[in-house]
C-alpha positions in Angstrom: 0.0 0.0 0.0 2.8 2.5 0.9 4.6 1.7 -2.3 1.4 2.2 -4.5 0.8 5.6 -2.7 4.5 6.7 -3.0 4.4 5.8 -6.7 1.2 7.8 -7.3 2.6 10.8 -5.4 5.9 10.7 -7.4 4.3 10.0 -11.0 1.5 12.6 -10.4 3.6 15.1 -8.5 0.9 15.3 -5.7 3.0 16.5 -2.9 6.3 18.2 -2.1 8.4 18.0 1.0 6.9 19.7 3.7 3.4 19.9 2.4 0.5 20.5 4.9 -2.3 18.0 4.0 -5.9 18.1 5.4 -7.3 14.4 5.1 -10.9 13.7 4.5 -11.6 10.8 6.9 -15.0 9.3 7.4 -13.9 6.4 9.4 -14.6 4.0 6.8 -11.9 1.5 5.5 -10.6 3.8 2.6 -10.1 6.9 4.5 -8.7 5.1 7.7 -6.1 3.4 5.3 -5.3 6.8 3.7 -4.8 8.3 7.2 -2.5 5.5 8.4 -0.5 5.2 5.1 0.2 9.0 5.0 1.3 8.9 8.7 3.6 6.1 7.8 5.1 8.5 5.2 5.2 11.5 7.0 8.7 11.4 8.0 10.4 10.5 4.4 7.9 13.0 2.8 8.1 15.6 5.6 4.3 15.8 5.7 2.2 17.8 8.2 -1.2 16.1 8.6 -4.7 17.0 10.0 -7.7 14.8 9.9 -11.1 16.3 8.9 -14.4 14.7 9.6 -18.0 15.9 8.7 -21.1 14.8 10.5 -23.7 14.8 7.7 -26.7 15.0 10.2 -28.1 11.7 8.8 -27.3 8.8 11.0 -27.7 10.1 14.4 -25.9 8.4 17.3 -23.8 6.3 14.7 -22.7 9.3 13.0 -21.5 10.6 16.5 -19.7 7.4 16.9 -17.8 7.9 13.7 -16.7 11.3 14.8 -15.2 9.8 18.1 -13.6 7.2 16.1 -11.9 9.5 13.7 -10.8 11.9 16.8 -9.2 8.8 18.5 -7.4 7.8 15.2 -6.0 11.4 14.8 -4.7 11.2 18.4 -3.1 7.7 17.6 -1.5 8.9 14.5 -0.3 12.2 16.2 -2.2 14.3 13.7 -4.4 17.4 14.0 -8.3 17.0 14.1 -11.1 19.0 12.7 -14.9 18.3 13.1 -17.8 19.8 11.1 -21.6 19.3 11.0 -23.9 19.8 8.1 -27.7 19.4 7.6 -27.4 17.3 4.5 -31.2 16.4 4.5 -32.1 20.0 4.7 -29.6 21.0 2.0 -31.1 18.3 -0.3 -34.7 19.5 0.3 -33.6 23.2 -0.2 -31.7 22.6 -3.5 -34.0 19.9 -4.8 -30.9 17.5 -5.2 -30.5 13.8 -4.2 -29.0 13.2 -0.7 -25.8 11.8 -2.3 -25.4 15.0 -4.4 -26.1 17.2 -1.2 -23.6 15.2 1.0 -20.9 15.5 -1.7 -21.6 19.2 -1.8 -21.5 19.6 1.8 -18.5 17.7 2.3 -16.2 19.4 -0.2 -17.4 22.9 1.0 -16.5 21.9 4.6 -13.2 20.5 3.5 -12.3 23.9 1.6 -13.1 25.8 4.6 -11.3 23.6 7.0 -8.2 23.6 4.8 -8.1 27.3 4.6 -8.4 27.8 8.4 -5.8 25.3 9.1 -3.5 26.6 6.5 -3.3 23.3 4.5 -1.6 23.3 1.1 -4.1 20.7 -0.3 -7.0 18.3 0.7 -6.4 14.5 0.2 -9.4 12.2 -0.2 -9.4 8.4 0.0 -10.7 7.5 -3.6 -9.5 4.1 -4.8 -9.5 2.2 -8.0 -12.9 0.7 -7.2 -14.2 4.1 -6.9 -12.7 4.8 -10.4 -14.3 1.9 -12.0 -17.7 2.8 -10.5 -17.5 6.3 -11.5 -16.7 5.5 -15.2 -19.5 2.8 -15.4 -22.0 5.3 -13.9 -20.9 7.9 -16.4 -21.1 5.3 -19.4 -24.6 4.6 -18.5 -25.5 8.3 -18.4 -24.1 8.9 -21.8 -21.1 10.7 -21.0 -18.4 12.1 -23.5 -14.8 11.9 -23.4 -14.3 14.1 -20.5 -16.6 11.9 -18.2 -14.7 8.8 -19.5 -11.4 10.2 -17.6 -13.2 9.5 -14.4 -11.7 10.8 -11.1 -8.5 12.9 -11.5 -5.5 12.6 -9.4 -5.6 16.2 -8.7 -8.5 18.8 -8.9 -9.5 21.9 -7.1 -12.4 22.9 -4.8 -13.0 26.4 -3.4 -9.6 27.4 -4.6 -7.8 24.5 -2.6 -6.2 21.7 -4.5 -7.6 18.2 -4.0 -5.3 15.2 -4.3 -6.1 11.5 -4.6 -3.0 9.3 -3.7 -4.9 6.1 -3.3 -6.4 6.2 -6.7 -4.2 3.1 -7.9 -5.1 1.0 -4.9 -8.0 -1.4 -4.8 -10.5 -1.9 -1.9 -9.2 -5.4 -1.3 -5.5 -3.9 -0.9 -6.9 -1.3 1.4 -8.6 -3.9 3.6 -5.6 -6.2 3.6 -3.3 -3.1 4.6 -5.7 -2.5 7.6 -5.7 -5.9 8.8 -1.9 -6.3 8.7 -1.7 -3.0 10.9 -4.4 -4.1 13.3 -6.5 -1.3 12.5 -10.3 -1.3 12.6 -12.7 0.7 10.8 -16.2 2.0 10.8 -18.9 0.5 8.5 -21.4 3.1 7.2 -25.0 1.5 7.1 -26.1 3.6 4.2 -23.3 2.1 2.1 -25.5 -0.9 1.7 -28.8 1.0 0.9 -29.8 0.0 -2.6 -31.8 3.2 -3.1 -28.3 5.0 -3.7 -27.3 4.5 -7.3 -23.7 4.0 -6.5 -24.5 1.2 -4.1 -26.3 -0.7 -6.6 -23.5 -0.3 -9.0 -21.1 -1.5 -6.5 -22.9 -4.5 -4.9 -25.1 -5.6 -7.8 -24.2 -4.3 -11.3 -20.2 -4.7 -11.3 -20.4 -8.2 -9.7 -23.1 -9.3 -12.4 -21.0 -7.8 -15.3 -17.7 -9.4 -13.7 -19.4 -12.8 -13.5 -21.1 -12.8 -17.1 -19.1 -10.3 -19.2 -15.5 -9.7 -18.1 -13.8 -10.9 -14.7 -11.3 -8.0 -15.1 -14.0 -5.4 -15.6 -12.6 -3.1 -12.8 -9.1 -3.0 -14.3 -10.6 -2.4 -17.9 -12.6 0.4 -16.5 -9.6 1.9 -14.7 -7.5 1.5 -17.9 -10.0 3.3 -20.0 -10.1 6.2 -17.5 -6.3 6.4 -17.7 -6.3 6.6 -21.5 -9.1 9.0 -21.7 -7.5 11.2 -19.1 -4.2 11.5 -21.0 -6.0 12.4 -24.2 -8.5 14.7 -22.3 -5.5 16.6 -20.7 -4.0 17.1 -24.1 -7.5 18.5 -25.4 -7.9 20.6 -22.3 -4.6 22.3 -22.8 -5.5 23.1 -26.3 -8.9 24.4 -25.5 -7.4 26.6 -22.7 -4.8 28.0 -25.1 -7.9 29.0 -27.4 -10.3 30.1 -24.7 -9.6 34.0 -24.5 -12.2 36.8 -24.4 -13.8 37.5 -27.6 -12.4 34.6 -29.4 -15.5 34.0 -31.8 -13.6 34.6 -35.1 -11.3 31.6 -34.3 -14.0 29.0 -33.6 -15.2 28.8 -37.0 -11.9 27.1 -38.2 -11.8 24.6 -35.2 -12.8 20.9 -35.4 -16.2 20.7 -33.8 -14.9 18.7 -30.6 -12.1 21.3 -30.0 -14.6 24.2 -30.4 -17.0 22.7 -27.7 -13.9 22.3 -25.3 -12.7 25.7 -25.8 -16.3 27.1 -25.3 -16.7 25.0 -22.1 -13.2 26.1 -20.7 -14.0 29.7 -21.5 -17.4 29.7 -19.9 -16.0 27.9 -16.7 -13.3 30.4 -16.6 -15.6 33.3 -16.8 -17.9 32.1 -14.0 -20.4 29.8 -15.2 -20.7 26.7 -13.0 -19.2 23.8 -14.9 -22.0 21.2 -13.7 -24.5 23.4 -15.6 -22.7 23.1 -18.9 -24.4 20.2 -20.6 -24.2 19.2 -24.2 -27.3 21.4 -25.1 -26.0 24.5 -23.4 -22.6 24.3 -25.0 -24.3 23.8 -28.6 -26.4 26.8 -28.2 -23.3 29.0 -27.4 -21.4 27.3 -30.4 -24.3 28.2 -32.7 -24.4 31.7 -31.6 -20.5 32.0 -31.8 -20.5 30.4 -35.4 -23.6 32.2 -36.7 -23.4 34.8 -39.4 -25.4 37.3 -37.4 -23.3 39.9 -35.6 -25.5 39.9 -32.5 -27.8 37.6 -30.5 -27.9 35.8 -27.4 -28.0 32.3 -25.9 -29.6 31.5 -22.4 -27.7 29.0 -20.0 -28.8 27.2 -16.8 -28.8 29.3 -13.6 -29.9 32.7 -15.2 -26.6 33.1 -17.2 -26.8 34.5 -20.8 -24.1 34.6 -23.5 -24.5 37.6 -25.9 -22.5 38.4 -28.9 -21.5 42.0 -29.5 -19.3 43.2 -32.5 -18.2 39.6 -33.0 -17.2 39.1 -29.3 -19.0 36.8 -26.8 -20.0 38.2 -23.4 -21.5 36.5 -20.4 -24.1 38.1 -18.2 -25.9 37.1 -15.1 -29.7 37.6 -15.2 -30.7 41.0 -13.6 -27.4 42.7 -14.2 -28.1 46.2 -15.7 -26.4 47.5 -18.8 -24.0 50.6 -18.3 -25.0 54.1 -18.8 -23.0 56.4 -21.1 -19.3 56.9 -20.2 -16.2 58.3 -21.5 -12.6 57.2 -20.5 -9.3 58.2 -21.4 -7.2 55.4 -22.8 -3.7 54.4 -21.4 -1.2 54.9 -24.2 0.4 52.5 -24.1 -1.5 50.2 -21.7 -4.7 48.5 -21.0 -7.9 50.3 -20.0 -11.0 48.8 -18.4 -14.3 50.6 -19.5 -17.5 50.9 -17.5 -19.2 48.8 -20.1 -17.0 45.8 -19.2 -14.9 46.1 -22.4 -10.9 46.3 -22.2 -9.0 48.1 -24.6 -5.3 47.7 -25.0 -3.1 50.2 -26.9 0.4 48.9 -28.0 3.2 50.9 -30.0 4.2 49.5 -33.4 5.0 50.0 -36.8 2.8 49.8 -39.9 -0.2 47.5 -39.9 -1.0 43.9 -40.2 -3.7 41.5 -41.6 -6.7 40.7 -39.1 -5.6 38.0 -36.7 -7.9 35.5 -35.0 -9.4 38.3 -33.2 -10.9 39.5 -36.4 -12.2 43.1 -36.3 -11.5 43.4 -32.7 -8.0 44.9 -33.7 -7.2 48.0 -35.5 -4.0 50.0 -36.5 -4.0 53.9 -36.4 -1.6 56.5 -37.5 0.5 57.3 -34.4 1.8 60.5 -36.3 -1.7 62.0 -36.5 -2.5 60.9 -33.0 0.6 62.8 -31.8 0.3 63.9 -28.1 -3.5 64.1 -28.2 -5.5 61.7 -25.9 -7.3 58.7 -27.3 -10.8 58.4 -25.7 -13.1 55.6 -25.4 -16.7 56.5 -25.0 -20.3 55.0 -25.5 -22.2 55.8 -28.7 -24.3 59.0 -29.2 -27.1 59.4 -31.7 -25.7 61.2 -34.9 -22.2 59.6 -34.5 -20.4 59.0 -37.9 -17.3 57.2 -39.0 -15.5 57.6 -42.5 -14.6 53.8 -43.1 -11.7 52.7 -45.2 -13.1 51.6 -48.6 -16.3 53.7 -48.3 -16.9 57.1 -49.8 -18.4 59.7 -47.4 -19.3 58.8 -43.8 -21.6 56.3 -42.3 -23.9 56.6 -39.2 -22.9 54.5 -36.4 -26.5 53.5 -36.0 -26.5 52.0 -39.6 -23.1 50.4 -38.8 -24.6 48.6 -35.8 -27.6 47.5 -37.9 -25.1 46.1 -40.6 -23.3 44.3 -37.8 -26.6 42.8 -36.5 -26.0 44.2 -33.0 -29.2 44.5 -31.0 -30.3 47.9 -29.9 -30.0 47.1 -26.2 -26.2 46.3 -26.8 -25.0 49.3 -28.7 -24.6 51.7 -25.8 -21.9 49.1 -24.3 -19.8 49.1 -27.5 -16.8 51.5 -27.2 -16.4 54.3 -29.8 -12.7 55.2 -30.1 -12.1 58.9 -30.7 -9.2 61.4 -31.2 -9.3 65.2 -31.6 -13.2 64.7 -31.6 -13.1 62.3 -34.5 -14.3 58.7 -34.3 -11.3 56.6 -35.6 -12.6 53.1 -34.7 -15.4 51.1 -33.4 -14.7 47.4 -32.4 -16.2 45.0 -35.0 -15.7 47.5 -37.9 -12.9 48.7 -40.1 -10.7 51.7 -39.0 -11.6 55.2 -40.2 -9.8 56.1 -43.6 -8.6 59.4 -42.0 -6.6 57.5 -39.2 -5.5 54.4 -41.2 -1.7 53.7 -41.4 -0.7 54.4 -44.9 3.0 53.0 -44.9 4.1 49.5 -43.8 6.9 51.3 -41.6 5.0 54.2 -40.3 4.7 54.5 -36.5 1.3 53.2 -35.4 -0.8 52.4 -32.4 -2.3 48.8 -32.4 -5.6 48.8 -30.7 -7.3 45.6 -29.4 -10.6 45.3 -27.8 -11.8 42.4 -25.4 -15.0 41.6 -23.6 -14.5 40.1 -20.1 -17.4 38.3 -18.5 -20.0 40.4 -16.8 -19.1 41.0 -13.1 
């Protein structure tokens, strides 16, 4: 057991010398083994351990006995101890979720709070290879995609605290053999036999049946699938994260559909949308919005979130957030300016001009010589505004430009109008004014780029 855990720690780089760990210990066999094993590795790995136990408010006196058991285990292992309590049945009723889901939510929230209070570097949980196999099979039955097939990761995060799973390569049989050799007992949770809980049915009925009738090595096969899917998933996630920047709509059209979906999921998660609410249908609605030919529009997401498209960029809003009133801001030259509308405008010194990048018309190059020392301003649209666009004779009303770009009326006030010396030189989503365009490839220029961060 110790070798299995040491190997996982080394291969997955889970801890470094001096790490302070908060161990999630229920008192069951798996978590008791985790505590005993890490206590055995405390000296060679220079670990500092605290055992954390949550009373879920479900099993009355039995749960109180569990807490006493874990407290005594902490004393025996010379580790710290933290106890928490939660009303899981009440949480289940309040949120309309299952007892299992409510217990998981309460447990991880407690662990994150306890880790921060204890100054822990990470939380360690006692998930095993059996848990991995059960998770993959459950997700297969629900119709999961490649991300779900990766199962339980060795490392994740909750509430800003890293969560590690150093026992993920150990089987439940190895856990119990380890405890018996050490002369350690453990607590048996009576709810772990309740067939009303789906995971219990998978553990005690479905997997044994499939092993008997289909594949005696089913658990190993499911764990191997999770490992392979996890490796491919990590590569895809890295690619998606690289692509998921604010206002990246123009780049999506050229991506393979699976990568576009992942990039959207990464962007939505990064900007505040709960990952659990991003099902296939939600991602597809946003992808259709991003890849559509219309310049504007919106797509609803669960939980009151909404994605809007403005001037070729995506923006996330929470229901009930009011749009900004009129504004005017002097831009930092060079530098990055945050506007009242939520847009960010970056101004960078350069020479000449360049073809549009993946950001499309969210970039523009203007003549630095004409700007001179005059301030560059970003303000909201005003009725009667006009711009003299490159390639067009005369001038064009911004109102007509917004119509051409398919920008809904309610979104127009947010889009920044960039001006200098009282003249409009650029509006994100359109071409630059011909009076301010860079005429020579080596002429001094200012490169302007606009991005839409998520609504706060």
